[in-house]
C-alpha positions in Angstrom: -20.6 15.4 23.4 -20.2 11.7 23.8 -19.6 9.1 21.3 -21.2 5.9 21.8 -20.5 4.4 18.5 -17.4 2.8 19.2 -15.7 4.6 16.8 -14.0 7.1 19.1 -12.6 6.4 22.6 -14.5 7.9 25.3 -13.3 8.9 28.9 -15.9 6.8 30.9 -15.2 3.6 29.0 -11.2 4.0 29.0 -11.5 4.6 32.6 -13.6 1.6 32.8 -11.0 -0.3 31.0 -8.1 0.8 33.4 -10.3 -0.3 36.4 -10.7 -3.8 35.0 -14.2 -3.4 34.0 -16.1 -4.7 30.8 -17.9 -1.8 29.6 -15.7 -0.5 26.8 -15.2 -0.9 23.1 -12.0 -2.3 21.2 -11.1 1.4 20.3 -11.0 2.2 24.0 -8.8 -0.6 24.8 -6.6 0.6 22.1 -6.1 4.0 23.1 -6.1 2.9 26.8 -3.2 0.7 26.1 -1.4 3.4 24.0 -1.6 5.9 27.1 -0.3 3.3 29.1 2.6 2.6 27.1 3.4 6.4 27.3 2.6 6.9 30.8 2.7 3.6 32.7 1.1 4.6 35.8 -2.1 5.8 34.5 -3.9 2.4 35.7 -2.4 3.5 39.3 -3.8 6.8 39.0 -7.3 5.3 38.0 -7.3 3.0 41.1 -6.0 5.7 43.3 -8.8 8.2 42.2 -11.4 5.2 43.0 -9.7 4.5 46.4 -10.0 8.2 47.0 -13.7 8.4 46.4 -14.2 5.5 49.0 -12.0 7.2 51.5 -13.6 10.6 51.1 -17.2 9.4 51.1 -16.3 7.2 54.4 -14.9 10.6 55.9 -17.9 12.7 54.9 -20.5 10.1 56.1 -18.9 8.9 59.5 -16.8 12.0 60.7 -18.7 14.9 59.0 -22.0 13.6 59.1 -23.2 14.3 55.8 -26.3 12.4 54.5 -26.7 14.1 51.1 -24.2 13.6 48.1 -24.0 15.3 44.5 -21.9 13.0 42.6 -21.0 15.0 39.3 -19.1 13.2 36.6 -20.3 9.6 37.6 -18.5 7.7 35.2 -19.5 3.8 34.4 -20.6 2.0 37.7 -18.0 0.0 39.5 -17.2 -1.2 42.9 -17.8 1.0 45.9 -20.1 3.7 44.2 -20.8 6.6 46.3 -24.2 5.5 47.4 -23.1 2.3 48.4 -20.1 3.6 50.6 -22.5 6.2 52.0 -25.5 3.8 52.6 -23.2 1.3 54.4 -22.5 3.9 57.0 -26.3 5.6 56.8 -28.9 3.8 55.1 -31.0 6.9 54.6 -28.3 8.7 52.8 -29.4 10.2 49.7 -27.3 10.6 46.4 -27.7 12.4 43.0 -25.6 11.2 40.3 -24.8 13.5 37.3 -23.6 12.6 33.6 -24.2 13.7 30.4 -23.1 10.4 28.7 -26.0 8.1 27.6 -24.2 4.8 28.2 -23.3 5.9 31.7 -26.8 6.8 32.5 -28.1 3.8 31.1 -25.9 1.4 33.2 -26.4 3.8 36.4 -30.1 3.4 36.3 -29.8 -0.4 36.0 -26.9 -1.1 38.7 -27.0 1.8 41.0 -30.2 1.0 43.3 -30.6 2.7 46.6 -31.3 1.1 50.1 -35.0 1.7 51.0 -34.2 4.1 53.5 -32.3 6.4 51.2 -32.8 7.5 47.7 -30.7 7.5 44.6 -31.2 9.5 41.3 -29.7 10.5 37.9 -29.4 13.6 36.2 -28.7 14.0 32.4 -26.8 17.2 32.6 -23.3 18.9 31.7 -21.2 19.7 34.5 -20.8 23.2 32.8 -24.5 23.8 33.4 -24.5 24.0 37.4 -27.8 26.0 37.5 -29.6 22.9 35.8 -27.8 20.7 38.2 -29.1 22.5 41.3 -32.6 22.9 40.0 -32.8 19.2 39.3 -31.0 17.9 42.3 -33.5 19.8 44.4 -36.0 17.1 43.8 -34.1 14.5 45.7 -31.9 16.3 48.1 -32.7 19.4 50.5 -30.3 22.0 49.3 -31.1 23.9 52.8 -29.2 21.0 54.5 -25.6 20.2 54.1 -24.4 18.5 50.9 -21.3 16.8 49.7 -20.2 18.0 46.0 -18.3 15.1 44.7 -16.1 16.3 41.5 -13.7 13.5 40.9 -11.7 14.0 37.5 -14.3 15.9 36.1 -12.9 19.7 36.1 -10.1 18.6 33.9 -12.8 18.4 31.0 -13.4 22.0 31.4 -10.6 23.5 29.6 -10.9 27.1 30.8 -9.8 27.5 34.4 -12.0 30.7 35.0 -15.1 28.9 33.7 -14.1 25.8 35.9 -14.1 27.9 38.9 -17.2 29.7 38.0 -18.9 26.2 38.0 -17.7 25.2 41.2 -18.6 28.6 42.8 -22.1 28.5 41.5 -22.6 25.2 42.9 -21.0 26.0 46.3 -22.7 29.5 46.9 -26.0 27.6 46.6 -25.3 25.4 49.6 -25.4 25.8 53.4 -22.7 26.0 56.0 -21.5 22.3 56.6 -21.4 21.4 52.9 -18.4 19.8 51.6 -16.4 19.5 48.2 -14.4 16.5 47.3 -12.3 16.9 44.2 -9.6 15.1 42.4 -7.8 16.5 39.3 -4.8 15.4 37.1 -1.5 17.3 37.2 1.8 17.4 35.5 3.2 17.7 39.0 3.8 15.1 41.6 6.0 13.2 39.3 3.3 13.6 36.3 5.6 15.5 33.9 5.7 12.4 31.6 2.0 12.5 31.1 2.3 15.5 28.8 2.8 13.4 25.8 0.1 11.0 26.8 -2.5 13.8 27.4 -1.8 15.2 24.0 -2.4 11.8 22.4 -5.4 11.6 24.3 -6.7 14.8 23.1 -6.0 13.8 19.5 -7.6 10.4 19.5 -10.2 10.6 22.4 -13.0 12.6 23.8 -13.5 14.6 25.7 -10.3 16.5 25.8 -8.5 16.8 29.1 -6.4 19.7 31.0 -3.9 19.1 33.6 -3.6 21.8 36.3 -1.0 22.9 38.8 -1.4 22.6 42.4 -2.1 26.4 42.7 -4.8 26.2 40.0 -6.6 23.3 41.9 -6.3 25.0 45.1 -7.9 28.0 43.8 -11.1 25.8 43.5 -11.5 25.5 47.3 -11.1 29.4 47.8 -13.0 30.4 51.0 -13.4 26.8 52.2 -11.7 25.0 55.0 -9.5 22.0 53.7 -9.7 19.0 55.7 -6.5 17.5 56.7 -4.3 16.5 55.1 -5.1 19.4 52.7 -4.3 19.1 49.0 -2.2 16.1 48.4 -1.8 13.3 45.9 -5.2 11.6 46.0 -3.4 8.3 46.7 -2.4 9.5 50.0 -5.4 11.6 51.1 -6.3 9.8 54.4 -4.6 6.6 53.3 -3.7 3.8 55.4 0.1 3.4 56.0 2.0 0.1 54.8 3.3 -2.3 57.5 6.7 -0.4 57.5 4.7 2.7 58.2 4.9 4.2 54.6 2.0 5.9 52.8 1.2 4.6 49.4 3.4 5.8 46.4 2.1 9.4 45.1 0.2 9.4 41.8 -0.2 12.4 39.6 -3.7 13.3 40.7 -4.3 15.9 43.4 -7.2 15.2 45.9 -8.9 17.0 48.7 -12.0 17.6 50.6 -13.1 21.2 52.1 -16.0 22.4 54.3 -18.0 25.5 54.0 -17.5 27.5 57.2 
């Protein structure tokens, strides 16, 4: 359940605040600032996750030739949304955004407009109801053709790992060979051990509650699929451009990966 009254901080709005957006309430700033004071790199995590989305969609559209995207857990619109990245490469790309927050959907319908050749639609659905998502997405996407499922920072809001696996498996089993899964997920690994206190504060003061997972737990979401190089890594380093001295960006405590259905 989401809170749009401004009395409780909400993930989509706090994330928007960390990304430098304007769609948040004072309570979101307060909680965001407290989390930052406890875990100073959280803003870097937010930016790295957004950069991962851009690189992943570019890979999927250019190298994998995907023209259909199912973006679950859309969040508030910001720069380089999924359809914008995909339609820069292929103007006929079709994108379905899924979220269950009324504020997100209102902004999405107003701001996320498709190219004339492609299509963009928005579903009000909970990530924990994959059957509903698939039924509604079929109005825009051809589920007999490859689809890229984008699940960035969303499964961490499904606290039970078995339930989260079931959600992913239901979605992926319905899609044909050549489909892809792009996923990011917070962890207490990759230097994120200090995030435990900040997550505990979040879970007492914001919604929805968040769950970190280990590399092995996150890897289980890709079971039976082929991981695209470089595999499951910090999302900041997934197919990232090296610096002038040949170094990869600093790791953040957020795993990211893309996998293909064989």
